[in-house]
C-alpha positions as CSV (number, residue, x, y, z in Angstrom):
1,X,-24.3,33.4,71.3
2,X,-21.2,32.4,69.2
3,X,-21.5,33.0,65.5
4,X,-21.5,29.7,63.5
5,X,-18.5,29.3,61.2
6,X,-19.1,28.7,57.6
7,X,-17.3,25.8,56.0
8,X,-16.5,27.4,52.7
9,X,-14.9,24.2,51.3
10,X,-18.2,22.4,51.5
11,X,-19.9,24.9,49.3
12,X,-19.4,24.1,45.6
13,X,-19.9,27.7,44.5
14,X,-17.9,29.3,47.3
15,X,-15.2,30.7,45.0
16,X,-17.4,30.7,41.9
17,X,-17.1,34.5,41.4
18,X,-18.2,34.4,37.7
19,X,-20.7,31.5,38.0
20,X,-18.8,29.0,36.0
21,X,-19.9,26.1,38.2
22,X,-23.5,27.2,38.1
23,X,-23.4,27.6,34.4
24,X,-21.8,24.2,33.9
25,X,-24.6,22.6,36.0
26,X,-27.3,24.4,34.0
27,X,-25.9,24.0,30.4
28,X,-26.3,20.4,29.1
29,X,-23.2,18.6,28.0
30,X,-22.5,18.7,24.3
31,X,-23.8,15.6,22.4
32,X,-21.4,13.0,21.2
33,X,-20.5,13.5,17.5
34,X,-22.5,11.2,15.3
35,X,-20.6,8.6,13.3
36,X,-20.7,9.1,9.6
37,X,-18.9,7.7,6.6
38,X,-17.1,11.0,6.0
39,X,-14.0,10.5,8.1
40,X,-12.9,7.2,6.8
41,X,-14.0,7.9,3.2
42,X,-12.2,11.2,3.1
43,X,-8.9,9.6,4.3
44,X,-9.3,6.9,1.6
45,X,-9.9,9.6,-1.1
46,X,-6.9,11.6,0.0
47,X,-4.7,8.4,-0.1
48,X,-6.1,7.5,-3.5
49,X,-5.2,10.9,-4.8
50,X,-1.7,10.5,-3.5
51,X,-1.4,7.0,-5.1
52,X,-2.6,8.4,-8.4
53,X,-0.1,11.3,-8.3
54,X,2.8,8.9,-7.5
55,X,1.7,6.5,-10.2
56,X,1.5,9.2,-12.8
57,X,4.9,10.7,-12.0
58,X,6.9,7.6,-11.2
59,X,5.1,5.1,-13.5
60,X,4.4,2.6,-10.8
61,X,1.3,0.4,-10.6
62,X,-1.4,2.4,-9.0
63,X,-3.1,-0.5,-7.2
64,X,0.2,-1.6,-5.6
65,X,0.8,2.0,-4.5
66,X,-2.6,2.2,-3.0
67,X,-2.0,-1.0,-1.1
68,X,1.3,0.3,0.3
69,X,-0.2,3.7,1.3
70,X,-3.2,1.9,2.9
71,X,-0.9,-0.4,4.9
72,X,1.1,2.6,6.1
73,X,-2.1,4.3,7.3
74,X,-3.4,1.2,9.2
75,X,-3.2,3.1,12.5
76,X,-6.2,5.2,11.3
77,X,-8.5,2.1,11.8
78,X,-7.8,2.3,15.5
79,X,-10.1,5.4,15.7
80,X,-13.7,4.2,15.8
81,X,-14.9,7.2,13.9
82,X,-13.2,5.9,10.7
83,X,-14.9,2.5,10.8
84,X,-18.2,3.4,9.0
85,X,-16.3,5.1,6.2
86,X,-13.7,2.3,5.8
87,X,-16.5,-0.3,5.7
88,X,-18.4,1.7,3.0
89,X,-15.2,2.1,0.9
90,X,-14.2,-1.5,1.1
91,X,-17.6,-2.8,0.3
92,X,-19.7,-0.4,-1.6
93,X,-16.9,1.2,-3.6
94,X,-15.7,-2.3,-4.6
95,X,-19.1,-3.3,-5.9
96,X,-19.5,-0.1,-7.9
97,X,-16.1,-0.6,-9.4
98,X,-16.9,-4.2,-10.5
99,X,-20.2,-3.1,-12.0
100,X,-18.6,-0.3,-14.0
101,X,-16.0,-2.8,-15.3
102,X,-18.8,-4.4,-17.2
103,X,-18.9,-1.5,-19.6
104,X,-15.6,-2.6,-21.1
105,X,-16.9,-6.0,-22.2
106,X,-19.2,-7.1,-25.0
107,X,-20.2,-10.6,-26.2
108,X,-19.1,-9.7,-29.7
109,X,-15.5,-9.2,-28.4
110,X,-15.6,-12.7,-27.0
111,X,-17.1,-14.1,-30.2
112,X,-14.3,-12.4,-32.3
113,X,-11.7,-14.5,-30.3
114,X,-12.7,-17.7,-32.1
115,X,-13.7,-21.1,-30.7
116,X,-10.3,-22.7,-30.3
117,X,-8.6,-19.7,-28.6
118,X,-11.6,-19.4,-26.3
119,X,-11.5,-23.0,-25.3
120,X,-7.8,-22.7,-24.8
121,X,-8.4,-19.7,-22.6
122,X,-11.0,-21.6,-20.5
123,X,-8.4,-24.4,-20.0
124,X,-5.7,-21.9,-19.0
125,X,-8.0,-20.3,-16.4
126,X,-9.1,-23.7,-15.1
127,X,-5.5,-24.9,-14.5
128,X,-4.5,-21.6,-13.0
129,X,-7.5,-21.7,-10.6
130,X,-6.6,-25.2,-9.5
131,X,-2.9,-24.3,-9.2
132,X,-3.8,-21.6,-6.7
133,X,-5.8,-24.1,-4.6
134,X,-2.9,-26.7,-4.9
135,X,-0.4,-24.0,-3.9
136,X,-2.4,-23.1,-0.8
137,X,-2.5,-26.7,0.3
138,X,1.2,-27.0,-0.3
139,X,2.0,-24.4,2.3
140,X,-0.7,-25.3,4.7
141,X,-3.1,-22.5,3.8
142,X,-6.9,-23.0,3.6
143,X,-8.7,-23.7,0.3
144,X,-10.3,-20.4,0.6
145,X,-7.0,-18.7,0.3
146,X,-6.2,-20.9,-2.7
147,X,-9.5,-20.0,-4.3
148,X,-8.8,-16.3,-3.8
149,X,-5.2,-16.6,-5.2
150,X,-6.2,-18.8,-8.1
151,X,-9.2,-16.7,-9.1
152,X,-7.4,-13.4,-8.9
153,X,-4.6,-14.8,-11.1
154,X,-6.9,-16.5,-13.6
155,X,-9.3,-13.6,-14.2
156,X,-8.3,-10.0,-13.7
157,X,-6.1,-9.5,-10.7
158,X,-7.1,-7.3,-7.8
159,X,-10.6,-6.7,-9.2
160,X,-11.3,-10.4,-9.3
161,X,-9.7,-10.9,-5.9
162,X,-12.0,-8.3,-4.3
163,X,-15.1,-9.7,-6.0
164,X,-14.3,-13.2,-4.8
165,X,-13.5,-12.0,-1.3
166,X,-17.0,-10.5,-1.2
167,X,-18.3,-14.1,-1.8
168,X,-15.8,-15.9,0.4
169,X,-16.2,-13.6,3.4
170,X,-13.8,-12.2,5.9
171,X,-14.8,-15.0,8.3
172,X,-13.0,-17.5,6.0
173,X,-10.0,-15.4,4.9
174,X,-8.6,-12.8,7.2
175,X,-8.0,-9.3,6.0
176,X,-4.3,-9.8,6.6
177,X,-4.2,-12.8,4.2
178,X,-6.3,-10.9,1.7
179,X,-4.0,-7.9,1.8
180,X,-1.0,-10.1,1.1
181,X,-2.8,-11.7,-1.8
182,X,-3.5,-8.3,-3.3
183,X,0.1,-7.1,-2.8
184,X,1.5,-10.2,-4.5
185,X,-1.0,-10.2,-7.3
186,X,-0.4,-6.6,-8.1
187,X,3.4,-7.1,-7.9
188,X,3.3,-10.2,-10.1
189,X,1.2,-8.4,-12.7
190,X,3.6,-5.4,-12.8
191,X,6.6,-7.7,-13.3
192,X,4.8,-9.7,-16.0
193,X,4.0,-6.5,-17.9
194,X,7.7,-5.7,-18.0
195,X,9.0,-9.3,-18.7
196,X,6.5,-11.0,-20.9
197,X,6.9,-8.8,-24.0
198,X,10.7,-9.3,-23.7
199,X,10.3,-13.1,-23.4
200,X,7.9,-13.1,-26.4
201,X,10.4,-11.3,-28.5
202,X,13.2,-13.6,-27.3
203,X,11.1,-16.7,-28.2
204,X,10.3,-15.3,-31.6
205,X,6.5,-15.3,-31.2
206,X,4.3,-13.8,-33.8
207,X,2.0,-10.9,-33.1
208,X,-1.0,-13.1,-32.5
209,X,1.0,-15.5,-30.4
210,X,2.4,-12.7,-28.3
211,X,-1.0,-11.1,-27.9
212,X,-2.5,-14.3,-26.7
213,X,0.3,-15.1,-24.3
214,X,0.2,-11.6,-22.7
215,X,-3.6,-11.3,-22.7
216,X,-4.1,-14.8,-21.2
217,X,-1.5,-14.6,-18.5
218,X,-1.1,-11.0,-17.1
219,X,-3.5,-10.3,-14.3
220,X,-4.5,-6.7,-14.4
221,X,-6.5,-5.3,-17.3
222,X,-4.5,-2.2,-18.0
223,X,-1.1,-3.9,-17.6
224,X,-2.2,-6.8,-19.9
225,X,-3.2,-4.3,-22.6
226,X,-0.1,-2.2,-22.0
227,X,2.2,-5.3,-22.2
228,X,0.5,-6.2,-25.5
229,X,1.1,-2.8,-27.1
230,X,4.7,-2.9,-25.8
231,X,5.2,-5.8,-28.2
232,X,3.4,-4.4,-31.2
233,X,0.2,-2.7,-32.3
234,X,-1.3,-5.9,-33.6
235,X,-0.3,-7.8,-30.4
236,X,-1.9,-5.1,-28.3
237,X,-5.2,-5.3,-30.1
238,X,-5.3,-9.1,-29.7
239,X,-4.2,-9.0,-26.1
240,X,-7.1,-6.6,-25.4
241,X,-9.6,-9.1,-26.8
242,X,-8.2,-12.0,-24.9
243,X,-8.0,-10.1,-21.6
244,X,-11.5,-8.7,-21.9
245,X,-12.7,-12.3,-22.6
246,X,-11.2,-13.2,-19.2
247,X,-12.9,-10.3,-17.6
248,X,-16.3,-11.4,-19.0
249,X,-15.9,-14.7,-17.2
250,X,-15.7,-12.9,-13.8
251,X,-19.4,-13.2,-13.2
252,X,-19.6,-17.0,-14.0
253,X,-16.6,-17.8,-11.8
254,X,-17.9,-15.8,-8.9
255,X,-21.4,-17.4,-9.3
256,X,-19.9,-20.9,-9.4
257,X,-17.7,-20.1,-6.4
258,X,-20.6,-18.8,-4.4
259,X,-22.7,-21.8,-5.2
260,X,-19.9,-24.2,-4.3
261,X,-19.0,-22.5,-1.0
262,X,-22.3,-21.2,0.1
263,X,-22.7,-18.0,2.1
264,X,-21.0,-17.8,5.5
265,X,-23.5,-19.0,8.1
266,X,-25.5,-21.2,5.7
267,X,-25.9,-24.8,6.7
268,X,-25.7,-27.7,4.2
269,X,-29.5,-28.1,4.6
270,X,-30.1,-24.5,3.6
271,X,-32.9,-24.0,1.0
272,X,-31.8,-24.0,-2.6
273,X,-33.1,-20.5,-3.2
274,X,-30.8,-19.2,-0.4
275,X,-27.8,-20.9,-2.0
276,X,-28.7,-19.5,-5.4
277,X,-29.0,-15.9,-4.1
278,X,-26.2,-14.1,-5.9
279,X,-24.4,-10.9,-4.8
280,X,-26.2,-7.9,-6.4
281,X,-23.1,-6.4,-7.9
282,X,-22.4,-9.6,-9.8
283,X,-25.9,-9.6,-11.2
284,X,-25.5,-5.9,-12.0
285,X,-22.1,-6.6,-13.7
286,X,-23.7,-9.2,-16.0
287,X,-26.6,-6.9,-16.7
288,X,-24.2,-4.1,-17.7
289,X,-22.3,-6.5,-20.0
290,X,-25.6,-7.5,-21.7
291,X,-26.7,-3.9,-22.2
292,X,-23.3,-3.0,-23.5
293,X,-23.5,-5.8,-26.0
294,X,-26.9,-4.8,-27.2
295,X,-26.5,-1.0,-27.2
296,X,-23.4,0.7,-28.7
297,X,-21.7,2.7,-25.9
298,X,-19.8,5.8,-26.9
299,X,-16.1,5.6,-26.4
300,X,-16.2,8.6,-24.1
301,X,-18.7,6.8,-21.8
302,X,-16.5,3.7,-21.7
303,X,-13.4,5.7,-20.9
304,X,-15.2,7.5,-18.1
305,X,-16.6,4.3,-16.8
306,X,-13.1,2.7,-16.8
307,X,-11.7,5.6,-14.9
308,X,-14.5,5.4,-12.4
309,X,-14.0,1.7,-12.0
310,X,-10.3,2.1,-11.4
311,X,-11.0,4.9,-8.9
312,X,-13.6,2.9,-6.9
313,X,-11.4,-0.2,-6.8
314,X,-8.4,1.9,-5.7
315,X,-10.4,3.3,-2.8
316,X,-11.7,-0.1,-1.9
317,X,-8.1,-1.5,-2.0
318,X,-6.8,1.3,0.3
319,X,-9.7,0.8,2.8
320,X,-9.0,-2.9,2.9
321,X,-5.3,-2.3,3.5
322,X,-6.1,0.2,6.2
323,X,-8.3,-2.3,8.1
324,X,-5.5,-4.9,8.0
325,X,-3.4,-5.5,11.1
326,X,0.3,-5.2,10.4
327,X,1.2,-7.6,13.3
328,X,-0.9,-10.3,11.6
329,X,0.7,-9.6,8.3
330,X,4.2,-10.1,9.9
331,X,3.0,-13.3,11.5
332,X,1.7,-14.7,8.2
333,X,5.1,-14.5,6.6
334,X,5.3,-15.4,2.9
335,X,3.0,-18.4,2.9
336,X,-0.1,-16.5,1.6
337,X,2.2,-15.3,-1.3
338,X,3.1,-18.8,-2.5
339,X,-0.3,-19.7,-4.0
340,X,-0.2,-16.6,-6.2
341,X,3.3,-17.3,-7.3
342,X,2.5,-20.9,-8.3
343,X,-0.7,-19.8,-10.1
344,X,1.2,-17.1,-11.9
345,X,3.9,-19.6,-13.1
346,X,1.3,-22.1,-14.2
347,X,-0.7,-19.4,-16.0
348,X,2.4,-18.3,-18.0
349,X,3.4,-21.9,-18.9
350,X,-0.1,-22.8,-20.0
351,X,-0.6,-19.6,-21.9
352,X,2.8,-20.0,-23.7
353,X,2.0,-23.6,-24.7
354,X,-1.5,-22.6,-26.0
355,X,0.0,-19.7,-27.9
356,X,2.5,-22.0,-29.6
357,X,-0.3,-24.5,-30.5
358,X,-2.8,-22.0,-31.7
359,X,-0.3,-19.9,-33.7
């Protein structure tokens, strides 16, 4: 009887001298790594440290540097493992930064401004806000883009833009449009800090007039204060009061905007209590301002809170830029920048006219 031949190719372990196939079948496959916030948050933190180093050594606006670094790292968002961390940075870090900003403002500072300057400041912020909306319509952008541009220019730059963006929603304004708005607002604020003190000197403004002009028209808090002190010590002190009065109005503006627009997904027939529901970080910001007004906060605590606020907002800006698609940025062109430019020009003209009348 002929011996049956063995088909060695049909046997999976025919050449498995060391049992690799057997072990592979017995040992379970490694589990997929669990998604955490670490990956995306760590990249944002490293980018923020790089922006801070460059800003300190080259004296360039830190928010603008963060935006540019974030845009250059936009390829990171293609990795799904970074999404949780980027979402956490762009939302939670933003809200924490806005809340900590409340420790810089007290009601007594607003009261020390005086009635007529405060009313003038309200008028300037109103026309600036409306100018942003009108500029958006002029170039065919949505009113939401105009609200974002006008609000950021009227209140406190990138901080206000991000707070308003949290109310408006990414369904109404794309992240590409938002990123352009942030870039232009930061760039306009940096240019204003350099130019406005020179213009105030050329126009022969007094310390109080220059302080009002700079505090009422420059977007970013630190740059408004720096521009005021670049003119004189007295102008810097007054510009600080004017600028912080604008910051204090962040909560009312965001509340009014949220009530006017409603939350994304709400229908016109939605219950009133739903429309009145405010973002928690705006409520917390207002609560911090009230507490800071009633209880004297040590300067060291205020300085630490200001540094923390800047750090959180920087990380949020970087995360937002990283989530932006560069192809959509290129397609948008300069149209999203026009509302900010128009609002900035209107803010300067209105602030100058008010400073001349008040002074």
